[in-house]
C-alpha angles and dihedrals in degrees: 000000000000090000091053091048093051092047089052092051089049091052097042125120118216133194113204119188116216097172141358089055111124087001136055094232138075096041108200122146134169122215106198116194130170088253106040144354114235126192113214109205125338106212139169122250110241135187127039121033095252089059094042091054090063086070087075095054118099119242114263090231126064121241091241090062093059115085100184143355122228120195119204091195140330106263114126094246088063103033108017096098093058094093095061095036096035095055088070096030097052092049089063103034140049121254116228123188130176118265118259103262086211091061095080 
């Protein structure tokens, strides 16, 4: 039974919300799988001062732990935190972008 529980934990997928939980701004989520860790969105907190002050906090996960960043769309509350986070992240990871469909 213990081996089965350990195996389930090792193969589990977790979603950790770092923003946009309890509010509609600052979308940042980690999708943690046995194979990789994805960040879904990396947005700024907007609105009242208490929320905006969260923009100065460091991410609770190191850049080296994030394998890829997925953006759902390009509003500031989904991508605005990329410059402070991205400077570290991009220095340690490759940047992938879709091919321009007009290039064919």
